[in-house]
N, C-alpha and C positions, 0 to 999 in steps of 0.2 A: 552464469547469468551477466560473469565480469566483460566478457564482450561488450557490454549494451549497458555495460554503468553509465555512458554520457547521455544516453536517450534514456532512460534511469533519472538522474540527477536533473537533466531537462524537464521531466513533466512534475519531478515531486516540486521546483520552482514554479510552476505553471499553477500548481493547485494552490500550494501557497497565496499565490497572488490572487488567484479565483478569491479565497474564503475571505477577501477584504473586501469585496464588490456587494452593492446592493442585488437582492435578490429582484432583477429582472429579469424579462428576456434578452432585453438589449446585453444586460452582460458578457454571456457569453460571445456575442456577435464581437462586443469589445474587446475579448481577449485574446482576440484572432487576431489584433489588428497592434496588440502588442510586441516589445521584443521577445517577453518571454517566449513569447508563441513560434516567433521565429526560430528562436535555438530549438522549441521542438520540435518541426518541419527541419533544420538542418543536422537536427539527431537520427530521425528521422528517414534521411538520403542517405548517411554514414552507417547506420546499422539494416535497412530495407534497401536498394538499392532496386530500382525499378526493371533492370533486368530480372532479378528476381521475384521483386514483388509487385507485378504490376499493376496489380488490384487496388494499393496504397493510394496513385497516380492520377491526375487530370490534366487534359491538356487546356489550358492558361494561357490566351496571345498567342498561341505557335510552341508553346513551351512547355515539356511536360512539367509540374510541380507536385508536391503534394495534396492531396483531396481532402479541404478539411473538411468537408461533409463525412468520408469517410472514418477520416479520423476522431473526426470529434461524434457526429451520430451513433453509426455503424458500431464503435467500439465502448460505449456508453461514455467515452472521458468528459463531454457537452456535460448526458446530464449529474454525473461527480462534482460540475463546476456548478451548476446550479445547486445542488443541494448543500453544498458548503458556503455558497452565497449566502443560504438561506438559514444557514447555522446548526445543519444538518449533522451530529456526528461521522463521518466519513474514513473510513481506515482508507487514508491514501496512500499508504504501503502496498495492502494490496491491490487498491487501485493503478499504483506506478506497475507492479509487477505483470496486473494483468494487460496492461495495456503494450508493454515490451511482449506479451507471448502473442497477441493481437498481432503487433507488427512485422515479428520477426516469423515466426511459425510458417507452417506451409499451409496459401488460401485451400480453405475447403471445398468439398464438390459439393454444389447445390444438389437438394434432394428434391424431389415433392413428395409430401405426404397427406396423404387421405383421411380426415377423420372420419370412423365406418362410427354408423350409431346401434353399438353392440357394446355388448360388455364380454371382457377378456378377465381371465385370469392374473394377479401381477407376475411377471417373467416372462409371459410367452413371448414368445419367436421363435417363427415357423417362417422357411423359406419358401416363396411361391416362383418358382422360377428367378429371375431378377428383381423383383419384389421380398420383403419380408416384414411378415404382420408381427406387430411389435410393439407391447404397454410398454411406460417407462413410470420410474417412482419420481419421487419429488425432486430427487437430488439430481438424477440423472439430468432431470430436465434444466435445471438451477445451472448445469456445467456446459451444457450447449447455447444459454442468454451470456453475448457481450458482458464481461463486468458482474461476474457472478456474485461478489463481492455484496453489488447492493441490491440483490434478489431479498435484504433484511426488510425492505422496502410494502406497506400493507400489499398496497396496489399491486404490483410484480408479485408477491405472495399471492394474490387473490386469483390472479390471471394464471396460475401455473396451475391452483389446485383445482381448477375445471376440466384440465384436458392429463391431471396424473391419475393416472392408470387407465385411460383412453389408449382405444385401440386403432393406431395409425398402420396404414397399407404404406412401406417408404420405398422407394427406388430413387436409385440416381440418376441424374438429368445434368451433364456437366455443362450442354449448350445454352442452360436457360439462365438469363438473367434471374439475381434474386431482387424481389419485388419487399416494399414495403408493406404490403397490406395482402394480405389470403385472396384466393376466389371466393367469394360468397355465389352458392348453387344460388338462382332463383330459376324462375319460367320460360325464359326466353332464350335465344338463342343457339349455340348448339351445344350438347351437353359436355361439359369435359369429361366428366365419366368415362366416357366410351374407348378414350383412347387406353383408360387404365381392364381392361374387361379381361385379361388372362391372370390379373390376379384375383381378380372381384369372383370368376365361374365358378374357382372349388371352391368356393366358400357358401356361394350361395346352393352349389349341389350338394351340400355335403348336410344343409340345415332348411329345410323348407320355410322357416321363418325368415319374416320379411327382414332384409339387408342393405343399407344404403350409405353413399357418401354425404356427408352432410357440408362437407367444405373441402380446399385444398390449402395445402399451403407451400410455400418455399420455404425452405430451411437453408444457410448454411451456416452448421454447427460452431458459435463462439463467432460468428458473424451478425447473422441476422437472423432473430428469432421473436418476431413480431407479435407475439399474440396479442389479439384485440377481443375480447370477452365477450363482444356483440358478434361474433363471428362464431361461436358454438353456441346451438341449440341448448335453450336450458329450461327446465321444469320446477315446484319449486314443492319442495317434499317436508312434510311435516313431520319432526321429529315429535317426541314427549319429553320435556323436560325433569331434573332431578325432582322439581315442587310437584309434578303431575300436570303441569299447563303445557302447554300443546306451542310447538319453537316452530318456527320456518326457516329453510336453510333453500341456497341457489344452487342445483345439483344440474349436472349436465344428461343430455337427455337420451336415453340409453337402447329406447325402441325395444324388442322380442326377440334380438339375436345374441342368447344369453350360453354362454359355455363355460361351463365348473371346470375344474382343473381335472375332476378325471374324466375327463372326453380330451383332451390335450394332445397325448400321444394318439390317439385314434382320426384324431382330425390332421395331424401333421401327417401319418402315413397315409389317409385319403389325400391330400395336398401335393403328399410327393407322388400319386400314380396319377393324381388326373393335370397335373403339371402338366409329366411328361407326357403324357397321351395328347394333351393342347399343341408343348411346340411340335411333338412329332408331327402332327395335322398342320403346324402353321409352317414348319419349315419348307412343303412344298409350294408355298407362295411365290417362290424365285427361282420355282424349280422348270424344266423346260417341257415336261408333261402336262397336257392341256386338265387333264385329268386330277393332277394332286393340287397343282393351281385352281383349280375348281373347286373341288373342296375346302381348301384354305379358307377362300371366300366366302363358302357357305355358312361355314364354320363362325368367321366374323360378325356377318350380317345377321345368324341368328341369336348371338351373343350381344350384338350390339342394339337387337329392338328385346330383348328380353331385361335389358338394362334401361332401356327406357321405359319400361313398361314398371319396370319398379321401383324407378326415381319417382312417377307420379303417382305410387301408392303405399300410403303411408301405413294402413292398417288394414283387415278385410274389412271393414266398415268405414275405410277412411280414404274414399275414391272420390273425386268431383266428380256427381253425375253428370256433367259435358262430355269427360275423358272415358267414360266407361268405355263407349266403342271405338275408340280410337287404343287404346291398352286391349284389347281385346283382340283388335288388328295386330298391336304387337307381336301378340301371342301366335296368330296363326301366319305371320309372314316367317317368325322363326321357325312353325314348324314347317312350313315350304321350302326352307330352304333348308334342310338337311333332309329332309324325305322326298323332296323332286329331282328328278332324272331328265340329265339332257334331253334323250332321246321318247320322252312321254309325249303321248300327244296332245293338244289342248284338249278334245271329249273327255279325255281320259285322266286329268290331273288330277281330281277331285278324287276320286273313285282310289286313284294307287295311292294317294296323299292317306286315305283312311285306314286302306288295307295293310299300306307298309304302320304306320305307329301301328295298328294294334296286333304286329307280329313281332315288334320289340317286347309286348305284355304273354304271359305265360298262360293256359287254361283258356277253354273255350267263355268261360261265363268271364272273366278280366278281358280280354278279347271284344267282345261285345260290348261291355260296356264302354272301352277306348273309342269303338268306332263309333258311338252314339254321342259321346263328349264332344269328339272331332268335327261330325256332322251337323251337330247345334249349331259350332263356334262356324263354320263353316255355311251356315244359313243366315248367324247373327252379322256376320262380314258380308255377305253378297246384300243383305238388309241394307247395313249403315250406304256401303259404296254405291250403293243403286240412288239414294237420296231416303229411301223410305224408311219408317220406323216399326220396333217391332210391338208389337200391340199386346194389352193382357200378361204385359209381365210386369209382376210388384219388383220393387227396388232390393225389397231382398233378396228374392229369386234371382235379378239379376247378378248381384255381388257375391253369392251362392256360387254360379254359375262359371263370372270370374275367377274365382278363388280356384275352382276344381280345377279350369283351365289353364291357370301359372305352374300351380302343380303336377300334373300333366304333362307341363312344356320341359318344364326342368325331369323330370323321368327320363321323357325321349333325349334331352340335349344327353344325360346322363349316358343313357343306355347304347345312345349315338357314338361317344367316343370310346367306350368299353369294346363295340362292337368293329368300330371300322377299321376293318383290313389297312396294314403298314405298307401294302402295296400296291399294284394301281387297278386292283379292284375294285368295283364299286358295289358300298354295303347294300345298294338298294337290291341290287340282283339278290344278293342272300334272303333279304324278303322278302322280293315276289318270289323267288325259290318257295319258302315255308311256307306259304298259304295250299303249295298240294303236294311239296315234300317231306313228310318226317324225320329224315335226316337231318334236313336244313334247319326245321323247328328244335329238334333236339341239340345242335349244334350252338343254337341262339341258347337256349335255356341252359345248357350246362355250360358256355361262357359266364353268363350273366349270374349263373348261381355261382360259379368259382371267385368272380369280382366280387359279390356282396355276399360273400363267407369270409375272406382275406381282407377285405377294403370298405367295410361297410359303410357307408353314409351314416348320419343319424334316423334320418328318416327313410324309409321303405314304403312301395303298397304291396299288400299280403297278397300279391302272385310270384315271389322270392320264398322259396322256403329254403333255408341253409341247414336244415337237421336229414 
């Protein structure tokens, strides 16, 4: 710390001056016009030159100068000054140390943090390719916020409480600017979660409970982590007080995707295997062989349509009536993307999809059931795209069939990943042959049984027996 004593001393002097100001918003602005702030800027230039810390500087009238916005807002120094002006006891020594670290430490790499509507145990940390699924303690979150010493504030503490223990999918994103506010998902425009399908898909394949992304934050640890509680979906939970009365508390809404600690090892193993299979398929996206490129496109297309349906499904009974047909269409497109072949003739596409979908399942009874489900989905899809309306079907029946189609689509994607060859052979050839050749059918069955024995998902259909 001795190397940066001048910076620390300049900040301490500035904070002492701030303590004598009136608690008005203009006070901090006034502070930047005083000689004390000029001393801080000069000390920043000496301790953290622009060549080493370009993120601390801004161009003003053609010259690079320390950015007041960065040094005040992002560091938390401005907030500390406002508190001092209000008479709040602030640990100025810790504030000064934090500011020195903020200026002289390496600039953090921005990350994207996807908040999931799920519940995971404390200590969860599962790799998913470039991503990591992780939960954080309150202390870990406090250390990511600029000026951790200011977390004694009730407002900050309450904000962090909402995401303490919440599951995030985080991924480094060096080229992304760090915004002041997270992205809030609504129902308009392109869906941001689609670009993160490679991390979301293994989780969705492991457990059939609905999993959605509630919001996305850009986080630069120690720089910007501006949690806005309005960006975290909440619900009211009723507790029984000590005196027997009911007490209310605002908590994060978690949905139904709940993973107990005992299941974490199995989930981690499953994610490792599925992520490797996804990476192997997607490696073909830049390959010169047409079949490998096509295979990568088909998987990504299927995953994106699955996510589009998931993001608009709150629960099995929580689907907007006007969107039921579009959700069904998304599932059918996902099936077609994986099971269609470039060599299929137009008159055989539907029949081939029915046949190949059923070939992914074991046993005649199950195969017959799968064909019936896909056939009903195709019929409903055709009715919708031709502008007609499905008649004589209750809302309850419609939602039941939509859920059945969702579960089937998950199984098809999972089994497609398990069975897809690593070479240039197309899986559709094996599925077509399985209809006539018992050896091919046995090959499919053995591969599926091996996978479900060694790396079982949390949910599986009854056609797979591993005993």
